[in-house]
C-alpha positions as CSV (number, residue, x, y, z in Angstrom):
1,X,-40.6,-50.3,30.3
2,X,-38.2,-48.3,28.0
3,X,-39.5,-46.2,25.3
4,X,-37.5,-44.2,22.6
5,X,-38.6,-40.6,22.3
6,X,-37.5,-37.8,20.0
7,X,-35.3,-36.0,22.7
8,X,-34.1,-39.5,24.3
9,X,-35.9,-42.1,26.1
10,X,-38.2,-42.8,28.8
11,X,-38.1,-45.4,31.5
12,X,-40.5,-46.7,34.2
13,X,-37.9,-47.8,37.0
14,X,-40.6,-49.2,38.9
15,X,-41.2,-52.1,36.1
16,X,-37.4,-52.8,36.5
17,X,-37.5,-53.6,40.1
18,X,-36.4,-57.0,40.7
19,X,-35.2,-58.8,43.9
20,X,-33.2,-62.2,43.9
21,X,-33.8,-64.5,46.8
22,X,-30.8,-63.9,49.0
23,X,-28.9,-61.9,46.1
24,X,-28.6,-58.8,44.1
25,X,-30.0,-57.8,41.0
26,X,-28.4,-55.2,38.6
27,X,-29.9,-53.9,35.4
28,X,-28.3,-51.3,33.0
29,X,-30.8,-48.2,32.6
30,X,-28.7,-46.3,30.0
31,X,-25.2,-46.2,28.6
32,X,-23.6,-43.7,26.8
33,X,-19.9,-42.9,26.1
34,X,-18.4,-41.8,29.4
35,X,-21.3,-42.7,31.8
36,X,-23.3,-45.6,32.8
37,X,-26.6,-45.9,34.9
38,X,-27.5,-49.0,36.5
39,X,-30.4,-49.9,38.9
40,X,-29.3,-52.1,41.7
41,X,-31.9,-54.1,43.8
42,X,-30.4,-55.7,46.9
43,X,-32.3,-58.3,49.5
44,X,-32.0,-57.5,53.2
45,X,-29.0,-58.7,54.4
46,X,-26.9,-58.4,51.0
47,X,-23.7,-56.5,50.5
48,X,-21.1,-55.1,48.3
49,X,-18.2,-55.4,50.4
50,X,-15.4,-52.8,50.6
51,X,-14.1,-51.7,47.0
52,X,-13.1,-48.5,45.2
53,X,-13.4,-47.6,41.5
54,X,-11.1,-45.8,38.8
55,X,-13.7,-43.3,38.2
56,X,-16.2,-41.2,40.2
57,X,-19.9,-42.3,40.9
58,X,-23.3,-41.4,42.3
59,X,-25.4,-43.8,44.2
60,X,-29.1,-42.2,44.7
61,X,-31.4,-44.4,46.8
62,X,-34.9,-44.8,45.5
63,X,-36.3,-47.4,48.1
64,X,-35.4,-49.2,51.3
65,X,-32.8,-48.9,53.8
66,X,-29.3,-49.6,54.2
67,X,-25.7,-48.5,55.2
68,X,-23.3,-46.8,52.7
69,X,-19.8,-46.2,53.8
70,X,-17.7,-43.9,52.1
71,X,-13.8,-44.0,53.4
72,X,-14.1,-44.5,57.1
73,X,-17.5,-42.7,57.4
74,X,-20.8,-44.9,57.5
75,X,-24.1,-43.2,56.4
76,X,-27.8,-44.3,56.5
77,X,-29.2,-45.1,53.1
78,X,-32.7,-44.4,52.8
79,X,-35.1,-42.8,49.8
80,X,-33.8,-39.5,48.4
81,X,-30.6,-40.0,49.9
82,X,-27.9,-39.3,47.6
83,X,-23.9,-39.9,47.8
84,X,-21.0,-38.8,45.5
85,X,-17.9,-41.0,45.6
86,X,-14.5,-39.5,44.1
87,X,-12.6,-42.0,42.3
88,X,-10.4,-44.2,44.3
89,X,-12.4,-43.7,47.6
90,X,-13.2,-47.1,49.5
91,X,-17.0,-47.8,49.8
92,X,-19.4,-50.3,50.6
93,X,-23.2,-51.0,50.5
94,X,-25.2,-53.2,52.6
95,X,-29.0,-53.3,52.7
96,X,-30.6,-53.5,56.1
97,X,-34.1,-54.0,54.3
98,X,-34.9,-54.7,50.5
99,X,-32.7,-51.5,49.1
100,X,-33.1,-50.0,45.5
101,X,-30.6,-47.4,44.0
102,X,-29.3,-46.1,40.8
103,X,-25.8,-46.2,40.3
104,X,-24.3,-43.5,37.9
105,X,-20.8,-44.1,36.8
106,X,-18.8,-41.3,35.2
107,X,-16.0,-43.5,32.9
108,X,-14.0,-40.8,31.4
109,X,-13.3,-38.6,34.6
């Protein structure tokens, strides 16, 4: 649920969570000049293969478990873990159980 309020807007992320059978669901939460926030829902076993971006980004894990690789280091992804990725760093995400995270992109950086 997304509601406009005087100072911005309110979103209940729980209402946005949706898993595709053997897939990945991505939904835009907010998009403003220079930044974008998306909610990712990855079914168990799904993977975002190694790639890099031309701008910095942050992953904030909300639910589930997985592995996030930044450069040559792998980390456990679990609720309330937070990952900063400078532009150009190779990274990947693998869901070891249904995984939900917010991805914030800083496009103008």
